[in-house]
C-alpha positions in Angstrom: 0.0 0.0 0.0 0.9 3.6 -0.5 0.3 6.1 2.3 -1.0 9.4 1.0 -1.3 12.6 3.0 -2.9 15.8 1.6 -2.2 19.4 2.6 -3.4 22.8 1.7 -7.2 22.9 1.9 -9.0 25.7 3.5 -11.5 28.5 3.0 -11.0 30.8 0.0 -13.2 33.5 -1.6 -14.7 33.0 -5.0 -12.1 33.9 -7.6 -9.2 32.9 -5.4 -6.6 30.2 -5.7 -5.4 27.3 -3.7 -2.6 24.8 -4.1 -3.1 21.3 -2.7 -0.2 19.0 -2.0 -0.1 15.3 -1.5 2.9 13.3 -0.3 3.3 9.6 -0.9 5.2 6.9 1.0 7.6 4.8 -1.1 8.1 1.9 1.3 6.9 -0.6 -1.3 6.4 1.2 -4.5 8.6 3.8 -6.0 6.8 7.1 -6.5 8.2 7.2 -10.0 6.1 4.3 -11.2 2.8 5.7 -9.9 0.1 7.5 -11.8 -1.3 10.0 -9.3 -4.8 11.4 -9.3 -6.9 14.1 -7.5 -10.5 13.4 -6.9 -13.1 15.5 -5.1 -16.5 14.8 -3.4 -19.0 17.5 -2.8 -21.7 17.0 -0.2 -24.4 14.7 -1.5 -22.5 14.0 -4.7 -20.4 11.1 -6.0 -16.6 11.3 -5.9 -15.3 12.5 -9.2 -11.9 12.6 -10.8 -10.3 16.0 -11.1 -6.9 15.4 -12.7 -4.3 12.7 -13.3 -0.6 12.8 -13.9 1.5 9.9 -15.1 5.1 9.1 -14.0 6.5 10.9 -17.0 4.5 14.0 -16.3 1.7 13.5 -18.8 -1.5 15.0 -17.5 -5.1 14.1 -18.1 -8.3 15.8 -17.2 -11.9 14.6 -17.5 -13.7 16.3 -20.4 -16.1 18.0 -18.0 -13.3 19.5 -15.9 -12.5 23.1 -16.7 -9.0 24.3 -17.4 -8.8 26.2 -14.1 -7.0 23.4 -12.5 -3.4 22.2 -13.1 -1.7 19.1 -11.8 2.0 18.6 -11.3 4.4 16.3 -9.5 7.9 16.4 -8.0 9.3 12.9 -8.1 12.2 13.9 -5.9 9.8 14.8 -3.1 7.2 12.0 -3.7 4.7 14.8 -4.1 1.8 15.7 -6.4 0.1 19.1 -6.5 -3.2 20.5 -7.6 -3.2 24.2 -8.4 -6.7 25.6 -8.5 -7.5 29.0 -9.8 -10.5 31.1 -10.2 -12.3 29.0 -7.7 -16.1 28.9 -7.6 -18.5 27.9 -4.8 -19.2 24.7 -6.7 -15.6 23.7 -6.3 -16.4 23.2 -2.6 -15.6 19.6 -1.8 -13.3 17.3 0.0 -10.3 16.7 -2.2 -8.6 13.4 -2.2 -5.2 12.2 -3.4 -5.4 8.7 -5.1 -3.1 6.1 -6.7 -3.5 2.5 -7.7 -0.1 0.7 -7.5 0.5 -2.2 -9.8 -1.3 -5.4 -8.7 -2.6 -3.6 -5.6 -5.7 -2.0 -4.4 -6.6 1.7 -4.7 -4.9 4.0 -2.2 -6.6 7.1 -0.9 -5.6 9.9 1.3 -7.7 11.2 4.2 -8.9 14.1 2.2 -8.6 17.9 2.6 -11.6 20.2 2.7 -11.8 23.1 0.3 -14.5 25.6 0.9 -15.1 28.4 -1.6 -17.3 31.1 0.0 -17.5 34.8 0.5 
């Protein structure tokens, strides 16, 4: 398993920005082989994927996700980041870091709350 810990959530006004961070343990799997994802879950809604980044830095976003978000990684720090700009109240959710190592189960962080409100 991979232990994931998220940081950086909080309260931000509409139009503001936040940068979420997630660090991953590498006791079993090297971070450099993991595709990393960010998901979010709003109250009463299903969890949805926000962004993904492959080990080589290739990024992928669901079609419905706007371009206000950017995902990046630092393999030297075992970290993945989600930069969120022009935040809207509908971005309010718990944001989760996720990965699925080879031949292993899904791994999730504990989540970090992002609230967009004036």
